[in-house]
BAVEX-976558 format. One line per 4 residues: their letters; for each residue x, y, z of C-alpha. Coordinates in Angstrom, 1 decimal, decimal comma, padded with zeros to 4 digits. Layout:
BEGIN
A> X:Y:Z ~ ...
//
This chain:
BEGIN
MRGK> 119,0:032,0:139,1 ~ 117,7:034,3:141,8 ~ 117,5:037,3:139,4 ~ 115,5:035,2:136,9
RLAL> 113,1:034,0:139,5 ~ 112,6:037,5:140,8 ~ 112,0:038,8:137,2 ~ 109,4:036,0:136,7
IMAG> 107,7:036,9:140,0 ~ 107,5:040,5:139,1 ~ 106,1:039,7:135,6 ~ 103,5:037,5:137,3
LFIV> 102,5:040,3:139,7 ~ 102,3:042,7:136,7 ~ 099,9:040,3:135,0 ~ 097,6:040,3:138,1
YAAF> 097,8:044,1:138,2 ~ 097,1:044,4:134,5 ~ 094,0:042,1:134,9 ~ 092,6:044,4:137,6
VIWR> 093,2:047,5:135,5 ~ 091,7:046,0:132,4 ~ 088,6:044,9:134,4 ~ 088,2:048,5:135,7
GWDF> 088,7:050,0:132,3 ~ 086,1:047,7:130,9 ~ 083,7:048,8:133,6 ~ 084,2:052,4:132,4
VASG> 083,6:051,4:128,7 ~ 080,5:049,4:129,6 ~ 078,9:052,4:131,5 ~ 077,9:053,9:128,1
EPAA> 078,7:057,5:129,1 ~ 081,0:059,2:126,5 ~ 083,5:060,6:129,1 ~ 083,7:057,2:130,9
IGLG> 084,2:055,4:127,5 ~ 087,1:057,7:126,7 ~ 088,6:057,2:130,1 ~ 088,0:053,4:129,9
LAVL> 089,8:053,2:126,5 ~ 092,8:055,1:128,0 ~ 092,8:052,8:131,0 ~ 092,7:049,8:128,7
LLPV> 095,6:051,1:126,7 ~ 098,0:051,5:129,6 ~ 098,4:047,8:130,5 ~ 099,1:047,0:126,9
LAAV> 101,8:049,6:126,7 ~ 103,2:048,5:130,1 ~ 103,2:044,9:129,0 ~ 105,3:045,7:125,9
LVWR> 107,8:047,6:128,0 ~ 108,0:044,9:130,7 ~ 108,4:042,1:128,1 ~ 111,2:044,1:126,4
EVRF> 113,1:044,5:129,7 ~ 112,6:040,9:130,8 ~ 113,7:039,6:127,4 ~ 116,8:041,8:127,5
GFRM> 117,7:040,5:130,9 ~ 117,4:036,9:129,8 ~ 119,5:037,5:126,8 ~ 122,2:039,3:128,7
QELG> 122,2:036,5:131,3 ~ 122,7:034,0:128,4 ~ 125,6:036,0:127,0 ~ 127,1:036,4:130,5
EHVE> 127,2:032,6:130,9 ~ 129,5:032,4:127,9 ~ 132,0:035,0:129,1 ~ 135,1:033,4:130,3
FVDE> 137,3:036,5:131,1 ~ 137,2:040,1:131,9 ~ 138,4:042,5:129,2 ~ 139,9:045,5:130,9
RPLE> 141,0:047,4:127,8 ~ 140,0:051,1:127,6 ~ 136,6:051,7:126,0 ~ 138,1:053,5:123,0
QLIE> 140,2:050,4:122,2 ~ 137,2:048,1:122,6 ~ 135,1:050,3:120,3 ~ 137,8:050,2:117,6
DAQS> 138,2:046,4:117,9 ~ 134,4:045,9:117,8 ~ 134,1:048,1:114,7 ~ 136,9:046,3:112,9
DPDN> 135,3:042,9:113,7 ~ 131,5:043,4:113,9 ~ 130,7:039,7:114,2 ~ 132,7:039,4:117,5
WLTW> 129,9:039,4:120,0 ~ 132,2:039,2:123,0 ~ 133,9:042,5:122,1 ~ 130,5:044,1:121,6
YWVG> 129,5:042,7:125,0 ~ 132,5:044,4:126,6 ~ 131,8:047,6:124,7 ~ 128,4:047,6:126,3
AGYL> 129,9:047,0:129,7 ~ 132,3:049,8:129,2 ~ 129,5:052,2:128,2 ~ 127,6:051,1:131,3
DAGD> 130,6:051,8:133,5 ~ 130,9:055,2:131,8 ~ 127,2:055,9:132,7 ~ 126,0:056,0:129,1
KKQA> 123,0:053,6:129,4 ~ 121,6:054,3:125,9 ~ 124,9:053,4:124,2 ~ 125,4:050,4:126,5
RGAL> 122,0:049,1:125,6 ~ 122,7:049,5:121,9 ~ 126,0:047,7:122,1 ~ 124,6:044,9:124,2
DYAW> 121,7:044,5:121,8 ~ 124,2:044,3:118,9 ~ 126,3:041,8:120,9 ~ 123,2:039,6:121,2
EAYR> 122,5:039,8:117,4 ~ 126,1:039,0:116,6 ~ 126,0:036,1:119,1 ~ 122,9:034,7:117,4
RVG> 124,4:035,1:113,9 ~ 127,6:033,3:114,9 ~ 125,7:030,7:116,9
//
């Protein structure tokens, strides 16, 4: 629960920060000078992009927390075996979860994220 609370606090602080950045960006646009308008539009775009990225990460964290609450054991098989089992049974969200954990232990964050996203989708399909 502490992690969820911290994520929500950080998201709230981001909203306050984004509001100040948007306010300053709008001041640039409202000045009427061409260079300031261009700068203002760029400044207005940054909080939108950041909000999308923050939302993506917070949503991923909440999803993984939900999956983690349903894990009842630790699967200590080698990553290669987990990958084979996951590919032979693509609807087994738990195996994909452990594949993601294995990739994370191996330091491959991109593959881990993909496997964990797939685990979430399989979990939602199976229900």
